[in-house]
DOROKE-482186 format. One record per residue: x, y, z of N, C-alpha, C in turn; residue in one letter. Coordinates in steps of 0.1 Angstrom, whole numbers, plus 2048, in hexadecimal, padded with zeros to 3 digits. Example, Ala and Ser with C-alpha at 12.3 -4.5 7.8 and 13.67 -1.06 7.14 Angstrom:
! residues 2
8847C784E87B7D384E8847DF84EA
8807EA8478897F584788180084FS
//
This chain:
! residues 205
6927CA2F969A7D43016917DF306X
6927E23126897EC31868D7FA313X
68380331268581130F68D81831AX
69682031769E82632169682D32CX
68B83432868383B33267E83133DX
67A82533967681B34368281734CX
68E81534669981134D69E81C357X
69D8283526A183435B698834367X
68B83236568283237068482737AX
68781B37468A81037D697812385X
6A181837F6AD81C3876AA826391X
6A283038D69F83B3976978363A3X
69082B3A16888253AC69081B3B4X
69C8183B06A480D3B76A88113C5X
6A68083CE6A980A3DD6B17FE3E2X
6B87F73DA6C07EC3DE6CA7EF3E9X
6D07FB3E86DA7FF3F26D58073FEX
6C88074006C380F40B6C980A419X
6CA7FD41B6D07F94286DF7FD429X
6E67FC41E6F47FF41E6F680E421X
6EF81641A6F082541C6EC82942AX
6E38224306DE82643D6E9823448X
6F381B4446FE81844D70A82244CX
70982B442714834440713840449X
71D84944A71D85445271285E44FX
70E85F44270486843D6F686243FX
6F58554406E884F4426DD853438X
6E285542C6D985A4216D184F41AX
6C78534146BF84A40C6C48493FDX
6C183F3F66C683E3E86BF8493E0X
6C784F3D76C18583CD6C98563C0X
6C584C3B96CC8483AC6CB8543A2X
6D685739C6D78613926DA85B385X
6CF85837D6D08513706CE85C365X
6D785E35C6D78693536DB864345X
6D185E33E6D38593316C6858329X
6C785831C6BB8573136BF850306X
6B684B2FF6B98452F26C184E2E9X
6CA8492E16D18512D76DD8582DBX
6E08592E86ED8602EC6F98592E6X
7018612DF70D85B2D871985C2E1X
7198632EC7248652F5720860302X
72885830872685231573185631FX
72D85B32B73685F335734855341X
73E84D34473E84334F74684835AX
73F84C36574685037174784637CX
74984A38874A84139373D83F39AX
7398493A272C84A3A972A8583ADX
71E85D3AF71B86A3B272186E3C0X
72687A3C172A87F3CE71E8863D5X
72188B3E17168913E970F89D3E1X
7178A53DB7108B03D37078AB3C8X
70B8A13C170389B3B76F78953BDX
6F988E3C86ED8883CF6E38923D3X
6E789E3D76DE8A83DB6D78AF3CFX
6DF8B13C46DA8B73B86D28AE3AFX
6D58A13B06CD8983A76D2899399X
6DE89E3966E38A03896F289C389X
6F689437F70489037F70E89B37DX
71A8993847258A33827218B1385X
7188B338E7138C139271C8C639DX
7298C739A7338CB3A37408D039CX
74A8D33A37568D839D75D8CE394X
75B8C13977608B638E7598B7381X
74C8BA3817458BB3757498C736DX
74D8D23737528DD36C75F8DA364X
7678D236B7748CE3657718C435AX
7688BB35C7668B13527608B7345X
7578C13477518C833B75B8D0334X
7658D533B7708DC3357798D232DX
77C8C73337838BD32B77C8B931EX
76F8B831F7678B33147658BE309X
7668CB30E7638D63057558D8302X
74C8D630C73E8D730A7388E0315X
72D8E63117258EF31B71D8E6324X
7188ED32E70E8E63377028E1330X
6FD8E93276F18E631F6F38D9317X
6FF8D83107028CC3097048C0312X
70C8C231D70F8B73267038B132CX
6F98B932F6ED8B43356E18B032CX
6E48B031F6DA8AC3156DC89D314X
6D289531A6D388731B6D388030DX
6CD8873036CD8812F66DB8822EFX
6E388A2F46F188B2EF6FB8842F7X
6FA88630470488030D6FE878318X
70186B3196FC86332470686232FX
70286433B70A864347706858350X
70F84E35070B84135771783D360X
71684136C72183D37572182E379X
72B82937F72C81B38372281838FX
71E8223967138213A070B82E39FX
6FE82D39F6F583839D6F38413A9X
6F683C3B56F38433C27008473C9X
6FF8523D070A8563D970C84B3E3X
7188453E471A8393ED71D83D3FCX
71F84A3FF72284E40D73185040EX
73585341B74385641E74984B427X
75684942575D84042E76184843BX
76984144376D84745077585344FX
77C85544378586044177D86C43AX
77086A43776987443076A874421X
77086941B77186740D76585F408X
7618613FB75685A3F575984B3F6X
7508433F97518343F87518303EAX
7568253E77568203D974881C3D4X
74681B3C77398173C27358093C7X
7298073CD7257FA3D17247F13C5X
72B7E53C472B7DD3B871D7D83B5X
7147D73BE7067D33BB6FF7DB3B1X
7037E83B06FD7F13A77007ED398X
70D7EB3957117E738870C7D9385X
70C7D038F7077C338D6F87C2389X
6F17CC38F6E27CC38C6DF7D4380X
6E57DF37D6E17E83726EA7E9366X
6F77E73687007EC35D6FE7E5350X
6FD7D83506FB7D13436EE7D533CX
6E47D83436D77DC33D6D87EA337X
6DF7F333E6E18003396EA80032CX
6F57F832D6FE7F83216F87F1315X
6EE7E83186E77E230D6DF7EC305X
6DA7F630C6D28003056DB80B2FFX
6E680E3056EE8193006F98132F7X
6FA8192EB7048152E170C8212DDX
7148272E671B8342E37268322D9X
72983D2D273483D2C97418412D0X
73F8472DC74B84C2E374884A2F2X
7518442F974F84230875B84830FX
75884F31A76285532376184D330X
76D84733376E83F33F77584734AX
76E84C35377385535D77684E36AX
78384C36C788845378789836377X
78F831382793822381788819381X
77D81B38977281238976C81037BX
76A81B37476481B36676E81435DX
77B81735E784811355786802357X
7857FD3647867EF36677A7E7361X
76F7ED3627627E635D7627E534EX
7657F03487647F13397707EC332X
77C7ED3387887E933078E7DC336X
78A7D734178F7CA34679E7CA348X
7A47C03427B37BF3447BB7CB340X
7B57D23367BD7DE3317BE7E933BX
7B67E83467B77F23507BE7EE35DX
7C57E235C7CB7DC3687D67E436EX
7DC7ED3657E87F436A7E5801372X
7D88043747D480F37C7D081B373X
7CB8253797C58303717D0837369X
7DC83A36F7E68423677EA83A35BX
7ED82D35D7F18253517E6824347X
7DA82334B7CF8213427CD82E33AX
7CD8393417CB84633A7D7849331X
7E38453357EF84732D7EE83F320X
7E78343207E582B3157D882E30DX
7D483B30E7C783E3087C683C2F9X
7D283D2F27D183B2E37CE82C2E0X
7CF8232E97CB8152E67BC8142E5X
7B581D2EA7A681C2EB79F8272E2X
7A68322E07A083D2D879E8382C9X
79483E2C278C8492C677E8452CCX
77C8392CE76F8352D476E8352E3X
77A8342E977A8342F878683D2FCX
78384530678D84E30C78D84B31BX
79884532179984433079E851335X
79885634079B86334679D861355X
7A686935B7A686A36A79987036FX
79786F37B78B87638178E885380X
78488D37D78689C37C7868A3389X
78689C3947878A23A17928AC3A2X
7908B63A979B8C03AB7A68BA3B4X
7A48AF3BA7AE8A83C17B98A33B8X
7B58A23AB7BF89C3A17C68A739AX
7C68B339F7CD8BE3987DC8BB398X
7E28B53A27F08B23A27F38A7398X
7EA89E3967EC89338C7ED89A37EX
7E48A337B7E48AA36E7F18B136CX
7F78B73778038BE37580F8B5373X
80E8A937881989F376818898368X
80C89936280A89335580589D34BX
80D8A63478098B033D8048AB330X
80889F32C8038993207F489731FX
7EE89632B7DF89432B7D88A0325X
7DC8AC3297D68B83237DB8BB315X
7E88B83137EE8BC3067EA8B32FBX
7E98A62FE7E789C2F47D98952F4X
7D58913007C88893007BC8932FEX
7BB89E3067B08A63067AC8AC2F8X
7B68B02F07B28B52E27AC8AA2DAX
7B089E2DB7AA8932D479C8902D9X
79B8902E678D88E2EC7838992E7X
7878A52E877E8B02E577B8B02D6X
7848AC2CD7828AB2BF7788A02BCX
7798942C37708892C176288D2C6X
7618942D17548982D674D8A22CDX
7558AC2C97508B62C074B8B02B3X
7528A62AD74E8A02A17418982A2X
73F8912AD73388A2AF7278932B2X
72989E2B971E8A82BB71A8AE2AEX
7248B12A57218B72987198AD290X
71D8A129071589728870789528EX
70589629B6F88942A16EF8A029DX
6F58AC29C6ED8B82996EA8B928AX
6F38B32826F18B42736F58A626DX
6EC89C26E6EF88F2696F388F25BX
6EE8982536F08982446FE89E241X
7048A424C7128A924A7148B5242X
//
């Protein structure tokens, strides 16, 4: 099994989607954002970087990231510590915009090329599945009912897996319609994360 540093470098050098991205409205070049290291006990699985993340070269470096870190109950320092939290989206590059100006979906070739290799290296104790693409890949048939149904059934997967809606501010109305998410799911998620971080900081307990 390859050392993660080698795999991260290989992902960072990937240019498989260069022709695809050149055909988008932004005509951007690939910039894979691979953010993981050996030993991380928490895994965050997102969709694909947006434009702000593409420019920053750091995952969730936007308002969605602010909300996700609040959901998790962690600081920026902890969130971006790769030895604690691995951040592995379903596609490592910003895929570009569609005709309406929305982000395109993650190109399947990215997961087909890299995902199994990354997951072979990472053996997290807790996985956050952010959005439908992540949930369908990791949960299969259990995610067939859509994001709302999958998140509503979070107890079927906790405490090792927590399905989450995307933390985009566009989902604020969704959060208002489903108050159980903040009242019931988030306290359990924060407690699970805090417990793992404490164990990592003090293995002897």
